[in-house]
N, C-alpha and C positions, 0 to 999 in steps of 0.2 A: 504494500500500500504506500502510495507516495503523497506527500504534501505539495502544495503550490502548483496544482494543475491549471489548466486554462481557465480564465475568467468566464463565468456563465451568468447570463442575465437572470436565470432562475434564482441565483444567490440573493437577489433583491426582491423575491416574491414575498409579499406581505400578507399577514393574517389580519383579522379585524382590529387587533391591537397588539402593541409590543409592551413587554414588561421585563425589566432586568431581573425580576425575581425568578424567571424561568430560564433553565439551562438552554432551552431551544433558542430563545431570543439572544441570550449572551453569545451562544455559539455563532448565530447568524451575524451578529454585530462584529465579533472578532474576526470571522472569516472575511467579512466585507472590508474591514480595516486593512487586513492583510493584503487583499488584492490591490488596494490603493497605494500601499507602500512598496510592493514588490517590483513594480516596473512603471514606466510612463503610461499614462492612459492614452489610448488612441481616440480619434474623433468619434467613432461609432459608440464607444463606451461613454465618452463624455456627453454625447447627445442624450443619453438616457437620463442624465441629471437635469437636462434642460426641458425635456418634454416627454420623458418615458418613465419606465419603472423606477429609475433612480430618483426622479423628482417626487414620486409618490412615497418612496421609501424614506426619504429625508423628512417628508411631511409627517409620517407616522413616528419617526424618531423624535421629532420636535414635540410630539404630544407627551413624551416622557418628561415630567417636570425637571428632573435633574439634568437632562440633556438639552433642554429647550434653548438656552442661551448660546451654547456652543454650536448646536446644529444651525441655528438661525444665522450665526456668523459665517458658517460654511456656505449656506445658501446664498448669502449676500455676495460672497466671492465668486460663486459660480455664475451668477447673473448680476453684473455690476449696476451702479446707479444709472449709467447711460443705456441700460437694457441690452448691452452687447454681451452675448454669451462668451464665456471663457474659451479661448482657442487652444486646441490640443498641442499645437506647435509651441505656443508660448509656455504652456504647462510643462511640456517635455524639457524645455530649456531650463525652467525653474527646478525640475527634478534633477537634471544633470548638474546644475550649479550647486545644489544642496547636498545630494547624496552620492554623486559619482565623481566627486573631486573637482568639478569645474570651477568651483568658487575658491580653490586653493585654501588658504587659512580660514576662510569664511565658510567652508563646507561643513556639513553636519554628519558625523559618522552614524550609520544606522546599526552598529554592532555593539552588543553588550560589553564585549571584552575591552573596548576602548574606554568605557566608563568605569569599569570595575577592577581592572588590573593595575598594578602598581606603576607600570611603565606606559600605560595607555596604548597598548599595542593590540593588534588583531590576533586571532587564533590563540587566545589564552584560556584559562580555566573555564570561563563561562561557555566558550564554544564547545569545549570537550564535554562539559556537563550536559549541555543541551543535546549534543549528538548522542550521548549515552541514553538519555531519556527517550529520544526518538527510537533508538534501537530496542529499548525495553518494550516499547509500544508496537514494535513491528513496523515502524514507519521509516520511510526514506524521503529524500528530497528530489523532486522532479529534476530530470537531467537538463531541463530548460532553465532551471534556476541555479546558476553557478555562483552561489553565495555560501559563506560560512553558516553554520547552523544557528549562530546567535544573531543573525539578521532579524530586525524587528518583525518583518513579515512572517518569517518562519516561526518565531516564538509566539506570535499572536495566534497563528493557526494551530500550533501545538497545544496551547492552552485551551482553545476551543474544543479540540479533540478530547483532552482529559476531562473537561467539564461535561461534555456531551456523553462520554462513555460512562461516567459515574451516574448520570441521570438515567441512562438507558437500561442499566441493570438494577436500579434501585428497587424495583418491584419484585424481582426474582432472586436476587443475590445481594442481600443487605451487607454482607461482609465485604464482598468485592467492591460494592458501591462505596463503602466507607473508606477503603484503601485508595480507590481512585480519586475520591473527593479530597482526601488529605494530600495526594500527589498534586492535584490541580491547585489547591490552596497554597501549598508550599512553593510550587513553580511561580504562581502569581506574586507571592510575597518576596521570595528570594531572588527571583530573576526580573520579571517585568516591572514590578513596582520599585525595584532596586536601581533601575537605570533609566526607564522611559521618561520619568519626570525631568531628568537632566537633559535628555534628548529633546523633549518638548520645549524646554526653556531655550535651548540653542536654536531650534527651528523658529521660535517666536522672535528671537533676537535678530535672525537673519532674514526672516520672511514675515514681519509683523502684520502685514495686511494681505498676505497671499493665501493660496489654497493650502499649502503644506503647513504653514503656521497654524491655521484654523484646524486642520485635520489632527495635528499633533496635540493641540489643546483638548480636542474632543476625545482623543484616545486616552489621555490621562484621566479625564472625567469618567469615562466608561470603566477604566481599570479600578479607580477608587470606588465607584458605585458597586461594581461587582464584588470587590473585597468586603464591602459592608454586608452584602447578602451572605457571603461565606461565613462571616463572623457572627451574624445573627443566628445561624443554625447551631452554633456551639454553646 
């Protein structure tokens, strides 16, 4: 089983309502975030946020009180005050500047190791730990994604998998569900929440009014709100 397959429009299929109290919604949101960080968006995908399933998905997300402010900010970036839709070419340039080294010293690293290792280098302990967790879950990374295991997109999807797996077996195997839930909570606290807030701060510093600054801020809010639900159950 591989993570980070091709983006599918069905990933934005919505139900009547979304709630972060449900693992299904959390998984949907984290997989959605993952697709936005893993690569540049093409025009076809970006158009979904202007007049397709993506626009409706954001509208439903904004109905979650804790997310309303950050989702609204993202919506405003997608269609600016002059009513001109965000262009895929411009967004790709922004992605390259921030995450692919185009900005030089102003670039923002999307890898946990850079934030949590003593020397701020890639392929450190965080990458090895994430790769080991992937292996224990029988997961691999799609060959199309040539990234270290501690890339933000991979970690977001891995957390979604752990969370969804715990929920899927809860009614038939309480013991396994408890183990999986602890694994998900531990990964959230020891990995994602340990570095994504710093990543978000850097994105906002370099892209305060742009798409990725808004997306990074929303990501931290979703992480924090998800952590609240995990702690409520203890």
